[in-house]
N, C-alpha and C positions, 0 to 999 in steps of 0.2 A: 677646517682642515689643519690649520696651524695649531689649534687647541688640541686636536687629536694627536698630532705629532709630539706636542709638549707632554701630553699625558703618557704616551708610550715611553718617552725618554725618562720621565719621572718613575714609571713602574720599573724600568730596567735598572735605573740608578738605585732604587730602593732594594731590589732583589740582589744586585751585585754588591751592595754594601759600601759603595763608593760613588763618587760623582763621575760622570762620563764627560770626557773632553770633547767638545764640539768645535767645528771649524766651518767658516763660511766657504763658499765655492772660490771666492777670490783668494782667501788664505791658502787653500789647497793648491790653486794654480801657481801662486807665488812660491810655495814650497817645492812644487814639481820643477819649476824653472831653475831652482838652485841645484838640483841633482842632475848631473850630466849622465847620459846613457853610457853603458859599457859597450865599446865597439867590438865587433866580432872579427875585424880585420878582413872581412869580405864586404866589398862595397855594395854588392847586390843585396845581401842580407841586411846590412845596415840601412839601406834605402827602404827596404820593406818595413823595417821597424822604426822609421823616421829618425835615423841617426844611431841606432844601436838598441841594445836591450835596456829598457828603462828600469831604474831602481824603484822599489816600492810598488811594483806592478807585477802581476802574474803573467808570465809569458809561457805559452805551451807550444812546442814544436811537434807537429804530428804528421804522419805520412805512412804510406805503405812500406812494407819491409823492403830493405835494400836500397833506399833512396839516400842514405848517408846521414841519418839523424844522429847516430852514435858518434860520428866523427866531430860533431859540434861540441861535444863535451870534452 
């Protein structure tokens, strides 16, 4: 399994023409802890998102028409 993953990374690297930066899960966790979330000034929403909207993560807010999604922007 590890060899297959290494082969895939090598193929992608060769086709992209440059080396791919890889990180361990621990490195990613440490980097995430450095970035503080953006607070929404709504305690309920911030609680839902574990402290606010996190940087470097995709956050999608969806719902039926008329529930107030536009006001979040």
